[in-house]
Every structure is written in structure tokens, then in C-alpha cells.
MARBA-3410 file (N, C-alpha, C, O; in Angstrom, 1 decimal):
116
123.0,59.0,125.8,121.7,58.9,125.2,120.8,60.1,125.4,120.0,60.4,124.5 ~ 121.0,60.8,126.5,120.3,62.0,126.8,120.7,63.1,125.8,119.8,64.0,125.5 ~ 121.9,63.2,125.4,122.4,64.1,124.5,121.8,63.9,123.1,121.4,64.9,122.4 ~ 121.6,62.7,122.7,121.0,62.4,121.5,119.5,62.8,121.5,119.0,63.4,120.5 ~ 118.9,62.6,122.5,117.4,63.1,122.7,117.3,64.6,122.6,116.4,65.1,122.0
118.3,65.2,123.3,118.3,66.6,123.3,118.5,67.2,121.9,117.9,68.2,121.5 ~ 119.4,66.6,121.1,119.7,67.0,119.7,118.4,66.8,118.9,118.1,67.7,118.1 ~ 117.8,65.7,119.0,116.6,65.4,118.3,115.5,66.5,118.6,114.8,67.0,117.7 ~ 115.4,66.9,119.9,114.3,67.9,120.3,114.7,69.2,119.7,113.8,70.0,119.2 ~ 116.0,69.6,119.7,116.4,70.8,119.0,116.1,70.9,117.6,115.6,71.8,117.0
116.4,69.7,116.9,116.1,69.7,115.4,114.6,69.8,115.2,114.2,70.5,114.3 ~ 113.8,69.2,116.1,112.4,69.3,115.9,111.9,70.7,116.1,111.0,71.2,115.3 ~ 112.5,71.4,117.1,112.1,72.8,117.2,112.5,73.7,116.0,111.8,74.6,115.6 ~ 113.7,73.4,115.5,114.2,74.1,114.3,113.3,73.9,113.2,112.9,74.8,112.4 ~ 112.8,72.6,113.0,111.9,72.3,111.9,110.6,73.0,112.1,110.1,73.5,111.1
110.1,73.0,113.2,108.8,73.7,113.5,108.9,75.1,113.2,108.0,75.7,112.6 ~ 109.9,75.7,113.6,110.2,77.2,113.4,110.3,77.5,111.9,109.7,78.5,111.5 ~ 111.0,76.7,111.2,111.2,76.9,109.7,109.8,76.7,109.1,109.5,77.4,108.1 ~ 109.1,75.8,109.5,107.7,75.5,108.8,106.8,76.7,109.1,106.2,77.2,108.2 ~ 106.8,77.3,110.3,106.0,78.5,110.6,106.4,79.6,109.7,105.6,80.3,109.1
107.7,79.9,109.6,108.2,80.9,108.7,107.8,80.7,107.3,107.3,81.6,106.6 ~ 108.0,79.5,106.8,107.6,79.2,105.4,106.1,79.4,105.2,105.7,79.8,104.1 ~ 105.3,79.1,106.2,103.9,79.3,106.0,103.5,80.8,106.0,102.4,81.1,105.5 ~ 104.3,81.7,106.4,104.0,83.1,106.5,104.5,83.8,105.2,104.1,84.9,104.9 ~ 105.5,83.2,104.5,106.0,83.8,103.3,105.2,83.4,102.1,104.7,82.3,102.0
105.1,84.4,101.1,104.4,84.1,99.9,105.3,84.4,98.7,106.1,85.3,98.8 ~ 105.1,83.6,97.6,105.8,83.9,96.4,104.8,83.8,95.3,103.7,83.2,95.4 ~ 105.1,84.5,94.2,104.2,84.6,93.0,104.9,84.0,91.8,106.0,84.4,91.4 ~ 104.1,83.1,91.2,104.6,82.6,89.9,103.7,83.2,88.7,102.6,83.5,88.9 ~ 104.3,83.3,87.6,103.6,83.9,86.5,103.7,83.0,85.2,104.6,82.2,85.1
102.7,83.2,84.3,102.8,82.5,83.0,102.1,83.4,82.0,101.3,84.3,82.3 ~ 102.5,83.2,80.8,102.0,84.0,79.6,102.4,85.4,79.7,101.6,86.3,79.3 ~ 103.6,85.7,80.1,104.0,87.0,80.3,103.2,87.9,81.3,103.1,89.1,81.1 ~ 102.8,87.2,82.3,102.1,87.9,83.4,100.6,87.8,83.2,99.8,88.5,84.0 ~ 100.1,87.1,82.2,98.6,87.0,82.0,98.0,86.3,83.2,96.8,86.5,83.6
98.7,85.3,83.8,98.2,84.6,84.9,99.3,84.6,86.0,100.5,84.4,85.8 ~ 98.8,84.9,87.2,99.7,84.9,88.4,99.1,84.0,89.5,98.0,84.1,89.9 ~ 100.0,83.2,90.0,99.5,82.3,91.2,100.4,82.7,92.3,101.6,82.8,92.2 ~ 99.8,82.8,93.5,100.5,83.1,94.7,100.4,81.8,95.7,99.3,81.3,95.9 ~ 101.6,81.4,96.2,101.6,80.2,97.1,102.4,80.6,98.3,103.3,81.5,98.3
102.2,79.9,99.4,103.0,80.1,100.6,104.3,79.4,100.4,104.5,78.6,99.5 ~ 105.3,79.6,101.3,106.5,78.9,101.2,106.4,77.4,101.4,107.3,76.7,101.1 ~ 105.2,77.0,101.8,104.9,75.6,101.9,104.2,75.0,100.7,103.9,73.8,100.7 ~ 103.9,75.8,99.8,103.3,75.4,98.5,101.8,75.5,98.5,101.2,74.9,97.6 ~ 101.2,76.1,99.5,99.8,76.2,99.6,99.3,77.4,98.6,99.8,78.5,98.8
98.5,77.1,97.7,97.9,78.1,96.8,97.0,79.1,97.6,96.0,78.7,98.2 ~ 97.3,80.3,97.5,96.6,81.3,98.3,95.9,82.4,97.4,95.0,83.1,97.8 ~ 96.4,82.5,96.1,95.7,83.5,95.2,96.0,83.1,93.8,97.0,82.5,93.4 ~ 95.0,83.6,92.9,95.1,83.4,91.5,94.5,84.6,90.8,93.4,84.9,91.0 ~ 95.4,85.2,89.9,94.9,86.3,89.2,95.0,86.0,87.7,96.0,85.5,87.2
93.8,86.2,87.0,93.8,86.0,85.6,93.5,87.2,84.9,92.4,87.8,85.1 ~ 94.3,87.7,84.0,94.1,88.9,83.2,93.0,88.6,82.2,92.9,87.5,81.7 ~ 92.1,89.6,82.0,91.0,89.5,81.1,91.4,89.0,79.7,90.7,88.3,79.0 ~ 92.6,89.5,79.3,93.2,89.1,78.0,93.4,87.5,77.8,93.3,87.0,76.7 ~ 93.5,86.9,79.0,93.8,85.4,79.0,92.5,84.6,78.9,92.6,83.4,78.7
91.4,85.3,79.2,90.1,84.6,79.3,89.3,84.6,77.9,88.3,85.2,77.8 ~ 89.9,83.8,77.0,89.2,83.7,75.7,88.2,82.4,75.8,88.7,81.3,75.9 ~ 86.9,82.7,75.7,86.0,81.6,75.8,86.2,80.5,74.8,85.8,79.4,75.0 ~ 86.8,80.9,73.6,87.0,79.9,72.6,88.2,79.1,72.8,88.4,78.1,72.0 ~ 89.1,79.4,73.8,90.3,78.7,74.0,90.6,78.5,75.4,91.5,79.0,76.0
89.7,77.8,76.1,89.9,77.5,77.5,91.1,76.6,77.8,91.6,76.7,78.9 ~ 91.5,75.8,76.8,92.6,75.0,77.1,93.9,75.8,77.3,94.7,75.4,78.2 ~ 94.1,76.8,76.6,95.3,77.7,76.8,95.2,78.3,78.2,96.2,78.5,78.8 ~ 94.1,78.8,78.6,93.9,79.3,79.9,94.2,78.3,81.0,94.9,78.7,82.0 ~ 93.8,77.1,80.8,94.1,76.1,81.8,95.6,75.9,81.9,96.2,75.7,82.9
96.2,75.8,80.7,97.7,75.6,80.6,98.4,76.7,81.4,99.4,76.5,82.1 ~ 98.0,77.9,81.1,98.6,79.1,81.8,98.5,79.1,83.3,99.4,79.4,84.0 ~ 97.3,78.6,83.8,97.0,78.5,85.2,98.0,77.5,85.8,98.6,77.7,86.8 ~ 98.1,76.3,85.1,98.9,75.2,85.6,100.4,75.7,85.6,101.1,75.6,86.6 ~ 100.8,76.4,84.5,102.2,76.9,84.5,102.5,77.9,85.6,103.6,77.9,86.2
101.5,78.8,85.9,101.8,79.8,86.9,101.9,79.1,88.3,102.7,79.5,89.1 ~ 101.1,78.1,88.6,101.1,77.4,89.8,102.4,76.6,89.9,103.1,76.6,91.0 ~ 102.9,76.0,88.9,104.2,75.3,88.9,105.3,76.3,89.1,106.2,75.9,89.9 ~ 105.3,77.4,88.5,106.3,78.4,88.7,106.3,78.9,90.2,107.4,79.0,90.8 ~ 105.2,79.2,90.7,105.1,79.6,92.1,105.6,78.4,93.0,106.3,78.7,94.0
105.3,77.2,92.8,105.7,76.1,93.6,107.2,75.9,93.5,107.8,75.5,94.4 ~ 107.7,76.1,92.3,109.2,76.0,92.1,109.9,77.0,93.0,111.0,76.7,93.6 ~ 109.4,78.2,93.1,110.0,79.2,93.9,109.8,78.8,95.5,110.7,79.0,96.3 ~ 108.7,78.3,95.8,108.4,77.8,97.1,109.4,76.6,97.5,109.9,76.5,98.6 ~ 109.7,75.8,96.5,110.7,74.7,96.7,112.0,75.3,97.0,112.7,74.9,98.0
112.4,76.3,96.3,113.7,77.0,96.5,113.8,77.6,97.9,114.8,77.4,98.6 ~ 112.7,78.2,98.3,112.6,78.7,99.7,112.7,77.7,100.8,113.4,77.8,101.8 ~ 112.1,76.5,100.5,112.2,75.4,101.5,113.6,74.9,101.6,114.1,74.7,102.7 ~ 114.2,74.7,100.5,115.6,74.2,100.5,116.5,75.2,101.3,117.4,74.7,102.0 ~ 116.3,76.5,101.0,117.2,77.5,101.7,116.9,77.5,103.2,117.8,77.6,104.0
115.6,77.4,103.5,115.2,77.6,104.9,115.5,76.3,105.7,116.0,76.4,106.8 ~ 115.3,75.1,105.1,115.4,73.9,105.8,116.9,73.4,105.8,117.3,72.7,106.8 ~ 117.5,73.6,104.7,118.9,73.2,104.6,119.1,71.7,105.0,118.4,70.8,104.5 ~ 120.0,71.6,106.0,120.3,70.2,106.4,119.1,69.5,107.0,119.1,68.2,107.1 ~ 118.1,70.2,107.5,116.9,69.6,108.1,116.1,68.9,107.0,115.3,68.0,107.3
116.3,69.3,105.7,115.5,68.8,104.6,115.7,67.2,104.5,114.8,66.5,104.1 ~ 116.8,66.7,105.0,117.0,65.3,104.9,116.1,64.5,105.8,115.8,63.3,105.5 ~ 115.5,65.1,106.8,114.5,64.5,107.6,113.2,64.2,106.8,112.5,63.2,107.1 ~ 113.0,65.1,105.9,111.7,64.9,105.1,111.7,63.7,104.2,110.7,63.2,103.9 ~ 112.9,63.2,103.9,112.9,62.0,103.1,112.3,60.8,103.8,111.8,59.9,103.1
112.2,60.8,105.1,111.6,59.7,105.8,110.2,60.0,106.2,109.5,59.3,106.9 ~ 109.7,61.1,105.8,108.3,61.5,106.1,108.1,62.2,107.5,107.0,62.3,108.0 ~ 109.2,62.7,108.1,109.1,63.3,109.4,108.9,64.8,109.4,109.4,65.4,110.4 ~ 108.2,65.3,108.4,108.1,66.8,108.4,106.8,67.3,108.9,106.5,68.5,108.8 ~ 106.0,66.5,109.5,104.7,67.0,110.0,103.8,67.7,109.0,103.2,67.0,108.1
103.8,69.1,109.0,102.9,69.8,108.2,103.2,69.9,106.7,102.4,70.3,105.9 ~ 104.3,69.4,106.3,104.7,69.4,104.9,104.3,68.2,104.2,105.1,67.4,103.8 ~ 103.0,68.1,104.0,102.4,66.9,103.4,101.4,67.2,102.3,100.9,68.3,102.3 ~ 101.1,66.3,101.5,100.1,66.5,100.5,100.5,66.8,99.1,101.7,67.1,99.0 ~ 99.7,66.6,98.2,100.0,67.0,96.8,99.4,68.3,96.4,98.5,68.8,97.0
100.0,68.9,95.3,99.6,70.2,94.9,98.5,70.0,93.8,98.1,68.9,93.5 ~ 98.2,71.1,93.2,97.2,71.1,92.1,97.7,70.3,90.9,98.8,70.2,90.6 ~ 96.8,69.6,90.3,97.1,68.9,89.1,98.0,67.7,89.4,98.6,67.2,88.5 ~ 98.0,67.2,90.7,98.8,66.1,91.1,100.2,66.4,91.3,101.0,65.5,91.6 ~ 100.6,67.7,91.2,102.0,68.1,91.5,102.4,67.8,93.0,101.5,67.9,93.9
103.6,67.3,93.2,103.9,67.1,94.5,104.8,68.2,95.1,105.4,68.9,94.4 ~ 104.7,68.3,96.4,105.5,69.3,97.0,106.9,68.8,97.3,107.1,67.6,97.2 ~ 107.8,69.7,97.6,109.2,69.3,97.7,109.4,68.3,98.9,108.5,68.1,99.7 ~ 110.6,67.8,99.0,111.0,66.9,100.1,110.3,65.6,100.0,110.1,64.9,101.1 ~ 109.8,65.2,98.9,109.3,63.9,98.7,107.8,63.7,99.2,107.4,62.5,99.3
107.1,64.7,99.3,105.7,64.5,99.8,104.7,64.6,98.6,103.5,64.5,98.8
END
């Protein structure tokens, strides 16, 4: 029984370490050939958004909104990949909601990886 508890504690420490590392890494997603760039952490937290002046047509705000959403989705897809690489077998723990800091939904109702 003690061995099982020790294994669980080691897995918890590995998970916390992976979460810290993912929180420090950033990835950038783009849309519209680079007209919009979104930067997120490895955990999917939006930290930056750059919009090229060429994308800001006051007569067509719908296209700009679509580009922003696409850039954020692209960045989050890259963050998803990082999470899968970093967490590997630990990702299975997330299916039951045991990932602590990896919670919440993203912009536009997007969900973050691992079922959150």
C-alpha cells in the first residue's frame, strides 16, 4: 500500500513539474498569412495578440474577428501538442479531472486539451 501511495506522489510531482514548464513556454499561432498572431502559454493561456494594420478594415470587422479566432485556435492547437508531448502518460490523469491548474475554457468557448 505504501508503494502505491509513493507512486501516486511521484506522479503528482511529475504533473506539477510539467505544468510549471508548460506555463513558461509560449507558442504563436497565425491567421491570414500572418495578419493576426496570437501567443499562448503551453497551458493555453492567451498572453498576446498582434493585429496587422492591413487586417483592420473598419468596413469588415467580421473578417478581423474570424482571423483573431483562427489565430487563437492555431496557437491553442500548438499548445495542445506541447501538452501531449510533455505530459505523455500523465495525460490520462486529466480525463478524470485531476490536473489541478489545467482547467477552464478558452476564448470563444474553446476548450483546452485533456477534457477541460
